[in-house]
Every structure is written in structure tokens, then in C-alpha cells.
N, C-alpha and C positions, 0 to 999 in steps of 0.2 A: 512425343518431344521435350518430355522429362527425361527421358533414356539418351536421347541426344545430346542434351547440354552438356554435359560433363565433358564431349567431344572438342566445345568451341573453343579455338584459342591453341587450337594442337599445332605443333608444326608442322606437320604433315597438311594441314588443309589447304586446300587451293582455291580460287575463287570460285570455279564451279560449284564445289560444295559448300562454301559459305553461302553463296547466292541461293543455294538449293535449299539450305535451311533458314534463310529469310522468306522465301515464297512458301516453306510450307508450314510457319509460322503464324504468316496472314493468312491462309487459306485456312487454318485450323479458329484461328481470330474471328473469319467471316461464317465458317461451320459453326461455331460454338453461339453467335450471336442468333442464328436461324435456329439451330435445331434446339436449344435450351428454350428460345421463347415457344417453339410448335408443341414443345413437350410441358411447358409449363414449370418449367423449371429454372433453378438461378444458373444464371452463367460460372462457366467454370475456370475462364483464362482472367477473369476481372481484374484480379492483382497481380497477372504473373508480368515479369519484366519483360520489356518490348525490343526489340532489336535494335539495331542503332539508325537504322534506315528504313525506308521502304524498298520494295521490289524495284529493282531496274527494267528496263525497256526490255519487252520481250524479245526482240529483234538482236538486241545487245548479248542477251542471255543465249539464244540460239545460236549466233555467232561464235562463242565462245570455244577454245582450245580446251580441250579435256583437261591438259596439265598446265594450264595458264596460272601462273603464281599471285597469290592473293596480295592483292594490293594494302591500301588503310583499311582497315574494316570499318572504320565510324566514317568514312568520306562519303557525302551525298551525291547521287547521280544528279547530272543537268537535265537527263531525259528519264524523268520518272515513269514506268510502263502502265497498261492499263489496269492491273492488278492494284499498282498503288494508289490508282484513283479510285478504284473500288474501295481501298482499304479505308481513304479518308472520308467515301461516301457510309460507310456501314458505321461508323463511329456515331453518328445521327441516329442509329436505328432504335438502339437501347433508349435514348432520351425521349423517343416519338412514342415508345411501347407505355412507357414509365408516366407520361403525360396522359395516355388513353386512361389507364389503370387508375391513377389518381382521379383523373375526371369522371368517370365511372363509378366508384367508390366511397368518394368524398362528399357527402352532400352538403358539405361546409363550405367548401371551397367555392369562392366569389367567381361567377363567370368572367369578372376583369382579369383576375390573376391567371385564368385560364387563357383567355387571350392573349394576356400578354405573351407567358410561354408558349402558346402557338405562334405569336408573332417573331419569338426569338429564334426560335428554331424553324421558322419558315426563311429566317433572315441567312442562318448557317446553309441551308439549302441554296438559296439563291446563290450565296456566296461562292459554293462549291461549285455550283456549275458556269458561273462568271468568271473563274479561275481555270477551267480547262483548257489545256492548249487548241490551237485551231483544229490539229488535226483530229483531235479527240470529241470535239462536240459534235452533237447528233444533229447531221445534214446527211442529204441524199448523196452527196459527191464524197463525203466520210465514210459514210456504209459501204459504198461500192469499192473504195479504197481499201478498207478492210477486209473486205471477201475477198479481194485477190491477194492481198497477203497474207491469208490464212487466219487471221484475228477477228474474224467477223463475229463470231458467237460470243469470245469476250466481249468486244464492243457491243452488242444488242443488249448482254445481259448487264451490263455495267449500266445503261441508260432504261432498262425495263424498271430496274431495280431504283433508280431514281424518282421517275413516275410512279414508282410504286408505294416508296417511301411517301411522299407526297400527298399522296392521296389517303394513308392512315392518318399523316397528323392533320388534314383539313376532313377529316370523316364527321366528324362528332357535329359539324355543322349543318351537314344534311337535315338532322333534326330541325323543324320551321319554330321550335322554342326556342332555340338557339342561336336565331337570327334577328336577335331583336335590334343588333346594333349595325350600323355601314361596315366596320371591319367583318363582323361575323358573315354577314352577309356577302362579304368578295372571299371570303375562306372558302364559302359554299363552293362559289364560282370557281374558285381554284381547285377544288377538289374534282368536280366535274370535268374539267380542261385536264387534268392530268389522267383520269380513268379513259375519258376518251384517247389520248397522248397514247396510254398503254397500249389500247387497244390496236391504234392505228400502227403502230413501228412493230409490235409482235406480229400482226397479219404483214406489214412490209417486211419482217424479217424471213418471214417463211418461205416468200418468194425469190429471195436473193440468195443462191448458193452460196452455204458456207457461212450465212448469217442465223442460221436456223437456232432457235433456243427452245432445246429439248429436254432441261431438266426438272425434276419433279415439282420443285417450288413454281415454275412459269403455270403449272395448274394453280394452284392457291392464289397467286398474284392476279391470273383471269378471271377467278371467282369473284374477289375483292372489285376488280375493276368492272365485272358485271353487275354486282349487287347496285353500284352509283349509277350504272347509265339504266338499271331498272327504276331507279328511283327517277331519274329524268323521264324517262317511259309513260310511269306512273303519273307524274306532276308536273313536267315540263312542260314548256311553251309548243304549239303545234308545229313552230319553225325547227325544235330542237327533236321530233321526232325520226325523221328519216335515219338522221346519222346516227343517232342512239340503238335505233332497230339494225341498222348495219355493222357497228361494231360489237352490239350483242351476238348476231350469226356470225362473225369473225371468231368472238371469244370461243363462241360453242365448237365451232370447228376445230380450233387450235387446240381444245379439252379431248375431244373424239380421237385427236392426231398423237397425243401424250397419251391416252391410256394404251396405244398399241405397245409403248417402253414402259410404262410405269404403273405398278397394280395399284400401287396409292392414290392415282389419281381418279380410281374408278370408284374407290369409296367417296370423293367429290360428286361425282357427276353421271355415274353410271345408272340409265333408268331402263331395266330390262323389259321393256314392252316390246312386243311384236312388231314387226315392219317399219313401215315410216314412222309410227307413234314414239318410235325410240327418240326420235330426234326433237321431241318437245319437251317443254317444262309445262306437265299438263298438272290439272287439280282434279284430283279423284275424289269422288263423293264415295257415302258409307256404303251406297249399291254397285258401286262400280265392281265387275268380277274380277279387275286386274290390280285392285287395292292388295289384295295378297300376295302379288309377285312383287309390287314394289318396294324396291331397296333404299331405304331413307338415305338420303345425302342431301350436304351442306345446300347447295343450289335450289333444291325442293323446300328444305327447311325455311331457307331465308324467305323464298317466293311467299309460300304459306304463310309465314309470319308477318309480311309486308301485307297481303290481302287483309288479313284478320285486324290488323291497324291500322288500313288506310283510310278507313272513316274520318280519323282525326289526324290524318297526315301526321302521325309519330311511329312511322314504321322505321325509320334509322337511329331511332333514341338510341343514345349510347348507355349501358348496362353493362352488367356484368357477361352476360350472354354473348352481346354485342362483341366486347374487347375479345373474347374467348372464341368467335366466327372470325376475326381481325386476324389472330395472331396464332391461336392454336391450333394450326392447320393439322396435325397430326392426332389430334384429340377428336373422338365423338362428341357432338353436341348434345348434351343429355336434356336439356330443357328446352322448351319451345318446340317441340317436335312438329313433325308432318301431322300427324293425327290428332287432330283436335280433342279436348278432353269433355266437352259439351256439345248438345246437339244446336244450342244458340250459336258457338263457335262456328261450327261448320256452316250453319243456315248464312252467317255472316260472311264467310270466306264465299260461298257459294256466289250469293249475291253480288260481293264486290268483283269476282271473277268474270261473272257475266256481263257486270257493267263496264268492266275496264276492254274487254273482249270486243264488247259493241264500237268502242270507241278507236279499238285498233291499237289500245294500250297494253296488252298483255302479249309477251313475246310467244311468236310459235315458230320455231327455228325448223330449216329444213322441208318445210311441209308447203304444199302445193295451195 
């Protein structure tokens, strides 16, 4: 992008090349937010000068003539495209990440302040959703329409991102110690709502031709959604269990499909057990002969950590490890590994696993 910038404004530049440069800039902006976060690096484009406008509607761009002359480069388009909506949404991602890190690392940060900041960012997300044009809102009819237009994948990615960001924003309120106020309890409910919606629409997109979301970050987002659904399965009301279990299974099916395209997804979910046992999140005891073959992965680590802490309902406590789980998906989780450090911890995990299994609250995917 820096190499391209000196050419900006040249007389030979036409409308297509100008729009292409804008789209490249915003695509890099989105990638910079995600990739920097996933690797624990600071963003690279934070202070770069921005294009004068957002990307235009995808169909206007595709219908352009190759030699169409350049109009006013600062003119805003009346019909911004899906990538324009994506750009305005991703603006909220970094503040959500920063809030999570501040909440995890600052013990002196008052809960009221965290709630205020959460409420402010929630309002930004709500405003973004309410301002969407009618044909961009997440509805069944719009899904089918974008499928026929050839923009179903972008449409689905846009809304999956929205539900993921909202899940990240409210995630810390799954910890029972954070739900002392009415507003905090509402935040916890909203976290579960968005995690369910993510899973529901991901499954729906997989059924609609042209709306499949098959890029690797979908795997990470599905894992975050699954971790919220696991909370509901362990501690939710009986009436919530069927939907949560169904959505967990749908997420796992999507993750298995993504493994076929992206090796990085295998590091998140691959459990190389023989036969149908591969389709389960299993608790492995010290004497289990399969333990040596187990490939440590994020979902297994998370579930075992939940079981270890489930006696006190502190499974989703927002600490440094949890923030890394939520954001740094390209890095290994070095702490709270699946292999417990003491015999007591192993006994606790085994006991809790047995208890939740007896209640039908431990997920078993793809098994009869």
C-alpha cells in the first residue's frame, strides 16, 4: 500500500484504479485489526492517512468500464457497499479488545467504569446495526437475495463479525462475580444471545449456496461462540439446554468442514482419536491409553479449564489467559493446559465431568 501511494492522483488514474486502491486499503485495514490481534502485536496502520471515502457498492464497481474516467475522488457515494459496512463495523473491534485487556489486567479498575465503557461500545454496535440499509440487514429474504447476487459470502461474513464482536464485548459478564448489577446480568444475557445467533446463522449460511463462510477466522469465531454455549450447557436453565446443545453440534460440524480448507483450524479443534470418538470433546484420564495421542487444542483446553473451575462457577473469569483465548487465536495457549498439574486437579476434573455427564450437560458431538 505504501508503494502504491505515490501514484495516487496521477493524471492517468481512472475510476477503476481509484476504487481498487480504496478497496485494497480497507481490506488491509480489516486484516491489520484481525492479524495484529491474533498474534498479540500492535496494529501497523493505526496512524495511516485514510482514503477520502469508503468502498462503493459491489455491483457498481463490477459494472464499471475499464477506462471509465475518474470523477471527483472526494465524492461520497450514495450507495456504500458491503465492504463499506464492514469497515465501519471493524472500527469497534480494537476498542472492544482494549477494554477486555484493561478489565483483565487492571485490578484497580472499578466495575462501574467497566460497565460504563461496555455500555458505550454496546451503543456503538447497536447504532451500527440500526443504520444498516434495509437490503443489508440480516434477514432470511436478504440472505437469499445476496446469494443470488453473488455477494452472499460477504453478506454472511459481515453479520457473523457483528455477532462475534458483540460476544467479545459482553463475554466477561459470564463470570458470576461480574453479574452483581442488573445491567451486568443484561450484558451476560446479550452475550449468550449473540453466541446463539452466530451459531444459528453460520449453520444457515452453510445451507444456502453462495453464502458459505469458509475463511479461517470463522473457525476462531465458532470456538468463541462454542465456549459461551458451553457455559449455558453447564450452568443454564433446563429450557436452554436443547438449543445450546444443537448449536454446539452445528459449530463443531462447521469446524470439521473448515479443517478441509485451512490447516490452522486443525490446531484449534483436531482431536485425532480413532473412529467416532474423534467427534467428541473427551476428558482423558491419566490412565487412558489415548492420552499420548491427544493433540492439545484450544477447545479441549477450555473445556477442561471449565471443569476444573466449575465448582465455584468461575469458569469464564476474565484474566490474561482468557483474553488470549478470545483474541490471540494464532498463538498457542501456554497456561492452563489440558494436562492438570496435580492429582487433586485431575480428581476434580474427573468428578465434575462425571457429574455434568450424568445431568446431560457435557457435550458429546456426533456420537450415538
